[in-house]
Phi, psi and omega in degrees: 000145173288158168248153181225142171211169175263127169240113185052044175076001173265134176281120172254117176251132186235122170265149168063072184268129174294122180300334179245020169294132190266151175303324182295314186292319174302310179299320185277327193251340174266305173285335174073032172262088188270004170294344183267116192260146164271115171248321185228337181065018180214015171073031178257327196265335182079357186297335187263011178310127168228173178248135181243138177242136171222158173296139189263005184079355184243007182096003175244191181232126179265133177254150176216138168278116188228152177278114182289344185289337181234033174246128185268149189301327179297331179298349172281353187300133174070022181242173168241147183233135176234129171248181184293330178285352180285340193285316185288124178242133177051038173081001184247140171302145177275175191296333182288311184299319188289317179295329171294318179300308190296335184274353190068039193272017181230134178243265173293334181084354176303315184267003184299302185315322174293323169294318181302313184291330178287322181283330173293327174304309178304315186293331180265005180084027179296172179302130182091007188283350170288340184298157177293154183302328179291335175285326174303314190255021183287344178263007176251126182254140178241116186286334185271001176055055179254046189281331184300310176298334176293310183294326173295318183296318180295327178288335174284340184228080173280332178220147189213083179300144180217105182293347180273354174298146180296156171270166181288329169294321178291330179285322180294336176291333184280333195231055180281336173239159179298151185262153173195165172183172178236155175202109181052048178085350182261158184224154179213155183223151176225078186296164182247342183231160172301316187295321175290325177290321179305314178291322175302313183293321180303313181280337178228066190294343177265005180297151182265112175288130189231118173254290178264340188069008186289343180253313186296326176306329175290329180304316185285307185287331182249314177278346173062039182273144178251117191269124185279316189228123184232132171244118177272131197256347193294344180256012173276104195303320183297326184286350183261006181274142178225121182238142180231119184239182176290339176280332185160200189235127176253111188250109170309137184302336172275001177291129183274156182302326179294330177291322183278348195299318181292317178301311178295325174294334178287331174292323168188137193301322186299320180300317180300312183294329176296311183294330177294334181256002170295103178048230175233180185294315181306328190273312177309327189277350177246319182294144182247158181294324184287317182295320172305335178275309189294333178282350170069023180296133176286355180245008173290142186283334188285303193308314180304320182290317192283324173305316188293322180287351183085030182291147186242134180259135167250137174243150184219143177208185181299336176284349184120190178256147174217143185245155177198152170307135192296334177300332184281346183288336188259106187273312185189177186299133178065015184222119184238165180276069177230122186282158172300143186071018177242152180221160179284128180263311189202168178226136174247135176236109180295150173288128175304142180285170176300336181257021177283144174227118184243140179208134180224139184223125169254111184255125187211163175301308168257147172310306189256139174048057175218163184271138178298137165279318176217139177226114187237141182229135179230130174229111185250151163249131183233130191222123171054035174083005179242139180276112181273326162219164186214133174229117187227132175224158184214142168250149181090356183254349188207179182290342176220163168298139202220128168289155178254083189293323180293316179297321175299319182291328174295333180270320188295125182080001184261152168315140171279088185214165180307310184308313175303317181300311181294325179292323172299318180297315166307329188286341186300329177304335180271350178263333194221142174229084194274166180274167171256132176215189181299335184272347178165160183267163179303314185294319178298316178304308183297320176286323179294313183303320180295319181293332174299325181292305184304321183295328180293318177299320181295317184294329181294325186280347186085024192241350187273157176279170178316128188296344183246020175299141177292135174252147173282142187251129174244165176090000000 
């Protein structure tokens, strides 16, 4: 089956689509739109940033800034695409481009189209556009260090209505039926409902599930892996649902991190700040909460926080649904408790109670757009000066995201005091034996994790630095 999408108001139809062909390669080598650059081919530098629009279900079009280098071509079906070439109208630069030119916001120029597209997204109200300009471009790297004039230009063009953008009706006409296809013996599917997904996984239990492709994309662009059967999840409506109640937050596995940001911040400010530092906006606008869990990465930032908050995971298959505490899903490195034909359906995160004391720390070399060396989350219940319950989880300290049970035991039932926190910090050496790698040594990780406990105590006394400040890594 062919895929169709809108490019500058024109319908583009492609027959016989390679399921892991990237949008970047198609834009550059087929459409010859070479303003979209390849800098890293792994979603780190932002030189390939494009804007994708999709019907939002309320009659409007929701736009997202995405990395084209790890966006697979079938994911464009029924969507709208804008590249930097889309902005120039009748031979004239658009207001943002002109302002950047006037401000001297480009030096060598290689990264400039990516910056323009990220800021264009902010100007037209794309996902995450309420963030400060510096956060919006955190995923765009400039080797010439010309950020000042770029930020100045962004503030001069904060909003930019564009009547030429496609309508939701135009997009709906392109995607009336679920898409699927074959390519040189490989096959792909893009179901629309959970029921269709359940059946597809029953028929193809070894299929690779792809939601945002921020992880799987690197398997293709860096590891050069060939995926035989792919099921794209981004059009499964039920997986995109997010509901917020007095009891907590229910997050469909297909909800993107940028979409969940505000609701998570309402659960607790530390969780909101952690999400803000989760990769960059282009990644958060593609990566899903469920995908960050399902891939089982020991250095994913989401699981430690959700485990500490007592999150419950629901999986579904043809056999029905089953739920478990999130920490029980992670069995060993690269191994999760997911049966053949089963997929992550949703995550429930209970709302912290009035006696909750919560602290989360992400420690990385850079403040923005970096992988954690250690990510720690602490959730305590404190009544009358005594810690009644403790849930503590760390990433980057073991083969999986893991609770610190000895540390929890040192806290539970103990006074809320500096001495208690010091004892809990020392107990972490019984919970973890971390490895040494490029992000930090074993000794650093143990000391840093212990300092997360000490930092929480200081924060409660009003004497700590920001709990999510970047720390230099030594060792």
